[in-house]
C-alpha positions as CSV (number, residue, x, y, z in Angstrom):
1,M,0.0,0.0,0.0
2,T,1.3,3.4,-1.0
3,T,0.5,6.5,1.1
4,T,1.0,10.0,-0.1
5,A,1.7,12.9,2.2
6,A,-0.9,15.7,2.4
7,P,0.1,18.8,0.5
8,T,1.7,21.6,2.6
9,P,-1.0,24.0,3.7
10,V,-1.1,27.3,2.0
11,V,-2.2,28.9,5.3
12,S,-1.7,27.6,8.8
13,F,-2.7,29.2,12.2
14,E,-1.8,27.2,15.3
15,N,-3.1,28.4,18.7
16,V,-2.8,32.1,17.6
17,H,-3.6,35.0,19.9
18,K,-3.6,38.7,19.2
19,S,-4.6,41.4,21.6
20,Y,-4.7,45.2,21.5
21,G,-4.3,46.3,25.1
22,A,-7.1,44.7,27.1
23,V,-9.0,43.8,23.9
24,R,-8.5,40.2,22.6
25,A,-9.0,40.3,18.8
26,V,-7.9,36.7,18.0
27,S,-8.2,34.0,20.6
28,D,-6.7,30.5,20.1
29,L,-7.2,30.4,16.4
30,S,-6.2,27.1,14.7
31,L,-6.9,26.7,11.0
32,M,-5.3,25.1,7.9
33,L,-6.1,25.9,4.3
34,H,-4.9,23.7,1.5
35,P,-4.4,24.6,-2.2
36,G,-7.7,25.2,-4.0
37,E,-9.7,25.8,-0.8
38,T,-11.8,29.0,-0.3
39,V,-12.7,30.3,3.1
40,A,-14.7,33.3,4.3
41,L,-14.1,34.8,7.7
42,L,-17.5,35.9,9.0
43,G,-18.4,37.7,12.2
44,P,-19.6,41.0,13.6
45,N,-17.5,44.1,13.8
46,G,-14.6,43.6,16.2
47,A,-14.6,39.8,15.8
48,G,-11.0,39.7,14.7
49,K,-11.4,39.1,10.9
50,S,-9.1,42.0,9.8
51,S,-6.6,41.2,12.6
52,T,-6.5,37.6,11.3
53,L,-5.7,38.9,7.8
54,D,-3.1,41.3,9.2
55,L,-1.4,38.4,10.9
56,L,-1.6,36.2,7.8
57,L,0.0,38.9,5.6
58,G,2.7,39.7,8.2
59,L,1.5,43.2,8.8
60,R,1.3,42.5,12.6
61,P,2.9,39.9,14.7
62,A,0.9,37.4,16.7
63,D,1.2,37.6,20.5
64,S,1.6,33.9,20.7
65,G,1.0,30.9,18.5
66,S,2.3,30.2,15.0
67,V,1.2,31.7,11.6
68,K,2.6,30.2,8.4
69,L,2.0,31.1,4.8
70,F,3.3,28.6,2.2
71,G,5.1,26.8,5.1
72,T,7.1,29.8,6.3
73,T,6.6,33.0,8.2
74,P,4.2,35.4,6.5
75,Q,6.5,37.3,4.2
76,A,4.8,36.2,0.9
77,V,3.4,39.6,0.3
78,A,6.8,41.2,0.2
79,A,8.0,38.4,-2.0
80,G,5.2,39.0,-4.5
81,R,3.6,35.6,-4.0
82,V,0.4,37.0,-2.5
83,G,-2.0,39.7,-3.5
84,A,-4.1,41.5,-0.8
85,M,-6.8,44.0,-1.0
86,L,-7.1,45.7,2.4
87,Q,-10.2,47.4,3.9
88,S,-8.5,50.8,3.8
89,G,-6.8,52.3,0.9
90,G,-7.6,54.3,-2.2
91,L,-6.7,55.1,-5.7
92,M,-4.9,58.0,-7.3
93,E,-7.8,60.0,-8.6
94,E,-6.2,62.2,-11.3
95,V,-5.2,59.3,-13.6
96,K,-6.9,57.1,-16.0
97,V,-7.7,53.5,-15.1
98,R,-5.2,52.2,-17.8
99,E,-2.5,54.4,-16.3
100,L,-3.2,53.1,-12.8
101,V,-3.0,49.5,-14.1
102,Q,0.2,50.3,-16.0
103,L,1.9,51.7,-12.9
104,A,0.8,48.7,-10.7
105,C,2.1,46.2,-13.3
106,A,5.4,48.1,-13.6
107,L,5.9,47.8,-9.9
108,H,5.6,44.0,-9.8
109,P,8.4,41.6,-10.8
110,K,6.0,39.2,-12.6
111,P,3.2,41.2,-14.0
112,Y,0.6,40.1,-16.6
113,P,0.4,42.3,-19.7
114,V,-1.7,45.4,-19.1
115,A,-4.2,44.6,-21.9
116,D,-4.7,41.1,-20.4
117,V,-5.4,42.6,-16.9
118,L,-7.9,45.0,-18.3
119,A,-9.6,42.3,-20.4
120,Q,-9.7,39.7,-17.6
121,A,-11.2,42.2,-15.2
122,G,-13.8,43.2,-17.7
123,I,-12.9,46.9,-17.5
124,G,-11.3,47.4,-21.0
125,Q,-14.3,49.7,-21.8
126,I,-13.5,52.1,-19.0
127,A,-9.7,52.0,-19.3
128,D,-9.5,55.6,-20.5
129,R,-11.9,56.9,-17.8
130,M,-10.5,59.0,-15.0
131,V,-10.4,57.1,-11.7
132,N,-12.2,60.0,-9.9
133,K,-15.2,59.5,-12.3
134,L,-15.7,55.8,-11.4
135,S,-18.8,54.5,-9.5
136,G,-18.3,52.9,-6.1
137,G,-18.5,49.4,-7.5
138,L,-15.9,50.2,-10.2
139,V,-13.6,51.6,-7.6
140,Q,-13.8,48.3,-5.7
141,K,-13.1,46.4,-8.9
142,A,-10.1,48.7,-9.6
143,L,-8.8,48.1,-6.1
144,A,-9.2,44.4,-6.5
145,L,-7.0,44.5,-9.6
146,S,-4.0,45.2,-7.4
147,C,-4.4,41.5,-6.3
148,C,-4.8,40.1,-9.7
149,L,-2.3,41.9,-12.0
150,A,0.5,39.5,-11.4
151,R,1.2,35.8,-11.0
152,R,0.2,35.2,-7.4
153,K,-0.1,32.0,-5.4
154,A,-2.9,33.3,-3.2
155,I,-5.2,36.3,-3.1
156,F,-6.9,37.8,0.0
157,T,-9.7,40.4,-0.1
158,P,-12.0,41.8,2.6
159,A,-15.5,40.3,2.8
160,R,-17.2,43.5,1.8
161,S,-15.5,43.5,-1.6
162,Q,-17.9,43.0,-4.5
163,A,-15.1,43.0,-7.1
164,R,-15.2,40.1,-9.6
């Protein structure tokens, strides 16, 4: 009989805790995600969803426990292996959508061609529109592009994102 080892988890949290002063945002979180799995973090405001993503992306350290991304400490964002769309942030307003995508692609070591990004996102028809003239939904879509314009191994977006 042949046995095969389970694939290395993409994401691993083991007994993770994170507090901000007296407020415990994450309490004893243990979770593993494998390639191809999709997960939604659901909960009321203050439940620790954003803190969990911050820990995963290496933006904040855990108080205790272990957080791994691709089997190592969460440095995958800096290495260009992960795309993330955070809750806060914005777009340069006095540029065209195409110019914004060109800039973002130019900043990544493994970008897709600009035309491919625009086509795949379904925004080729608004590529020459000024960013400050976009609807709220199109702004969210443009923000989400920052996750998808390069060859990434994982993508993380906030639950409120309606970008597709």
